[in-house]
N, C-alpha and C positions, 0 to 999 in steps of 0.2 A: 341178766348178764349183757353187757354192751356188745355191740358189733365188733369192737375192736377187741375184745376180751375172746370174743366167739372164736375169731379168726387165728388169734394166739394158741387157742386150745386145739383147733381143728389142723393148725400148719398152715397159714395164708399162702404161703408161696410155695407151690409144689411143681410137679411135671407137668401137670395140665396147665397150671398158667403160663409157664415157660413157653409151652407149644402153641398156647392161644395167642401170647403177644406175639410171637414170631410169624405165625400165620397173618396176623393183621398187618404186620411191618411189610410183607411182600407187596399188596395193593398200594400201601401208602406212599411206598417208594417213588410211584407214578403220579401221586395225585399233585405235586408241585408242578411238574410237566404240563399236566393237564389244565391246572389254573391258569398257567401264564402261557399256554398256548396261542391266545391271539395277539401276543405281542409279533406274531409271524404271520398266522393266517389272516389277520387283520391289519398288517401292516399298511401304512400310508405310502405310496410312492411318490416321489417328487411330481407335482403336477401344475397345471395352469388351465385358465380358463381357454374352451376352443375360441378361437379368433372369429370375429363376426365375418362372414362372407364379403368379399371384395368383388365388386364387377370387373369381368373381364381379367380375372387374375386367379390363379389357383392359391391354395395356401402355402405353398412351397415358393412363391414368388413374392409373397409378402412379409419382410422383415418381422420378426415377433415384437421387436420394440416399438412399433408404430400401433399395435394392438393390444398390448399388455402391459399395464405400469409396472415398475419395478420397485422392489421394496428397499429397505436401507440395508439390507446384505448382499446387494448387488444381485438379487435373485427376481423373477418375475413373480409378481403378486399371485396367490393361489387361488384367489376366489373373486377377482374382480378384472374387469376389461374395460378398453376404452368405448363409449358409445360412436364415435367415429375415429377412423384410423387417424393418427397423427402423423402425417407425411411430413411435417417440417421437422421431426426430430430426425430427419437424415441428411439436414442440409449440410453443408461444407463447413460449417463454424464449431463443429464439434458438439452438437446439441444430442448426438447420438450416445455420447459418451457421458452427458450430462444425465440423460434419461437413465441410464445404465446405473448411475452413482445415487438414483433416487433425488436428483435436484432440479429434475426438469419441470415447467410451469405446470401445475395441477391443471388437469383437464376432466371433463364428465366421465365418470364411470358408471359401469352397471355390473350387476351379478352375473354369475354363468349360466345364462338361459339356454345355452345349446351344449352344455355339459363340459367335460373336463378332458384333457389330453395329459396321459400319464407317460412319463420319462423312463427309459430304461434306466435300472439302478440295481439295488440291493433287493428290491421286492419288484416281481415282473407281473405276479399273478397271485392276487390276493381276493378276499371277499370285497374290498373296496373297488378294486378294478371290475370284478364282477357284477357288482350292482350298478357300477358307474354312477356312484354317487359318493360326495365327500359333505358329510354333515355341517361343518362350519370351518372357520378359517384356522383354527387351532388345530385342526384334524382330529376332533375327538369323534369317538365312535360310538356314542351312548353308553347305557347302562348295564347291558346285557351280559356283562363279564361276571358280575358279582354273583350269579345263581349258585355257585359252589364254593364260594369263598368263605374263609374263616377258617377251613380246616375240618378235620374230622373231630366229633365229639369225644370227650374223654369223661373219666370220672365213673366208668363203671364198677359195680361191684365185683371182687373176685368171688369166683365159683369155687366152694371148699374142695381140695384137692382129694379128699377121702368123705364121701357123704355119709360114713357111719361112723358116729362119736366114739372116739377111741375106749371109753370106759362103759358103754352100754349101748344100747337100741337105738334105732332113729326115734322112737317115741321120747328117750330121754334127752336126744338132740332137741327135738321139738319144744320140750318142756323150759329149754334152757333159752329159747328166742323169745324176747319181748316183743309182743305185738302192739303197736300202736292204734289207738283209736281213729275211725274217720275223721277228717279234719273239716270243720265248717267251710264252706266256699271252695273247697278241695286245694289241694298242694299250691296252686298258682296264688291264691288268696294268701296263703301263708308266708308268702315271700314280701309282703309289705305289711302284714297287718300289726306287728310290732315293731318298736323303735330300733331294736337291733337288727331285725331282718332286714328293715329297710335299708338301713345303712349300708349292711351287706349287699344287698340286691343292686343299690345305686351303684356302689364302688364298682361291683362285678361289671355291669353294665357299662359303665364309663370305659374300664380297662378293654373288655372285649371289643366295642365298637371302635375305640380310636386307634388300638392295635391293628385291626384288620383295615380299617379306614386309610390309616397312611401307611402302611405296607403296600396294599394294592395299588395306592397313589403312587408309590415310588416304583415298585416292579412292573407297573403297567405304561410306563412313559421312557422306554429304553432308547426311542428314537431321540428324545428330548435332549440327551446328553451328548450329542455329535461325537459318539464313538459307533463302531461298528455294533450293530444289534446283536449278532453271535457272541462275539467277546464279552459284550456287556453283560449277556445272559451268562455267560460261565462264570464271570466274577460275581455276579451277583446271588448265584446259586452255590458257589463254592464258599462265601462268606459265612452261610448258614451253618456250617459244619463246626468251625471254631466258635462261633457266638453261641451255639446250644452247649456245646461243651463247658465254655466259660461260663453260662448261666448255671449249669448243674453244680459248679462249684460254689459260686456266688450262693445260691439258694440253700446248700446244705452248710456252708459255713457262716454265713452273715445273715441268713434269714431270708423269709418269703417278700416281706413288704419292701425292704431295701432292694431286692433284686427286681422287683416289679416295678417300683417307682423309679429306680435307678435307669433301667432298661429305656422306659418311656421319656425320661427327662433328656437323655442322651441322643434318642432318636429325633425328638422334636426339637433340640438344639442344632443338630446336624442340619437337618431339613431348613430350619430359618437361616442358619447361615449361609446357605447357598443363594439367599436374597442379595447377599452383598459380594459374592464373588462373580466378577463380569464374564461373559461368555466367551471372552479371549483365553480364560484360562479353563479348558474343560478338563484337565486332569485332576485339578483341585474340587472342581465340581463333582467329578465321578468320586472322587476319595472320599467327600462328605456324604454322597449318596450311599456308598457302599457302607460305611459306618453305620448309617442311619439305617439300612435295611438291616442289617446284622443285628443291630440293637432291638429292633421290632422282631426279627426271629426268636431273640432270646425272651422278647416279652410274651411271645406265645408259647414259649416252654413255660415260663414263670405261671402263665395266666391258668394253665391245665391243673398244676398243682396246687396253686394258691385258692382257686375257686372251689375246686372240690374239699379243700380243709375249710374252709370259711363256712359252707353250708352244712346244718345237720343231716344224719344220717337218713331221716325221714322224708326230706324233701331234697336230698342232693341230687338226685337226676335232674329234678326241676329246676333247680338253680344251674346246673350245667346246660340244662336246656336254654335256659334264659341268656346265658353268655353266648352260646353259639348262636342263636337268632340275633342278638346285637351284632356279632361279627359279621353274619351274613348281610345284615343291613348296611354296614359298614363297606364291605366289598362292594355292592351294589351302588352306593353314593358315591365312592371314590373317583370314578370314572367321568362322572357327572359335572364333579367340582373344577375339571380342567377346563369346563366351558366358562368359567370365571376369568381366565385370560384375556377374554374379550374386553373386560373392563379396564383390566392393568394384568400385566404378564406376570408379576410378582404374587399375584393374589391368591392362586392355587398353592404356592409354596407357603404362604401366610396361613392358609387354613390347615393345611397337611402337617404343619409344624407346630400350630398351637392345640391342636386337639391332644397329641400324647402328652404336651406339658400339663394342659388341664387335668387330665386323667391322673398324672404323676402326683399333682397335688391332692386329687380325690383319693389317692392311694394311702395318702398319709393318716387318713380316717378309718383304715381296716385295721383290725388286730392283726398280731404277729401270731403265726401259727407255727412256728418251727419248735420242735419238741414239746409240743402241747397235744393232750389227747383230743380225737375228734369230737366235736359235738355231736350228740346223739338226738337231742330233741331242740325245739324252739327256746326251750326253758333253759338249754345249756348254752345257747347263744345269746339270749338276754342275760345270765349271769356274766358270761365273759365280757359283755359290754358294760357291766356294772348297773344295769337297770334292775336285777334282783338280787337279794341275799340268798344264803344258802336255805334258811327256813322260811322263804316267802312262798306263797302258794304258785303251783305251776302255772305258765300261761296257758289258757283253755284251747285246745284242738277239738274238743267236741262237744257237743250239746251236754248240759249238766242233768237234763231230765233223764230218767230212766224211762224204760218201756211203759211201766203203769201210770207215768204222769207225775211221780213224785220228784 
């Protein structure tokens, strides 16, 4: 008797299962708030280098324009200062205005050897101001955010609502359960031993990595959209509700593969579209980002269901663990990619957008699982992939030798 048949005989969804899921939902409601907390606790205030000391003058007596170069957005540069005060920028010919517009003659600059000065604004006291350090000119704060990224793992088996088989004793129930022999090399090796399993494992790894990678790449850069971060957080959080509800309809009506690949493709295209939207149109940039983030939330929804149906019962938990691990790797790498803006400002968006599109293509190689029985063994997966016929020998999961060496 297969696992699906066993659940059908026992009554797979009972009061215990409903209570179990409801109890899990309570702490999970706070999970997103915890994951995105560093948007506020690690927010980077407006800042600039601490000016070099000037003899016989206090900091208040020295105009900022003679100590700090200005960028193209008419703001003091964050991580450079003049080696020597540029007093000539204060002459009566309007050079101060030229300096503020970023058109003044270039002078020698140096890094912020004496630290930074933080300005009053949305963030007044964060871990950035506590440590008194800014990592780089783009304001990136390392990759420690990804430790708990990727969401909670799913795919766990249902515990029977009634542990006693309706037609007999516990011994009868145990007799119905088919035990699988130990796998050579363990369950992890079984993920890549056969062609069908390699396709599933690689596809699932792509899906989970890119979904988490792009999701946290967007969600952790609220300051980059030019809106109030608190309002941005509300909008980014609210879009998950319709996105997840819509994903359920698409998963149920059109199939898992279409829902998974479509959500990834939409997310990637929205992220890439922002490359061509000028910073003077912040509303449009935010709109693309919100749609992309909602698509990635839908992708997470699909991944939990699709991945669990792709792996066979004997190694389903191991396969889900592989997906969860890849999601956490993506969440840890995502903040580091923002440092690529030092090379060119659009490079992070190119990377964040390309990853979901590549994974959407990889999804096309995965089988559709809608209205298909769950695979029980690796042999079922290989048969589904067309690598085995019904009368073929099963894929070996254990040694063929008996205890007496026969």
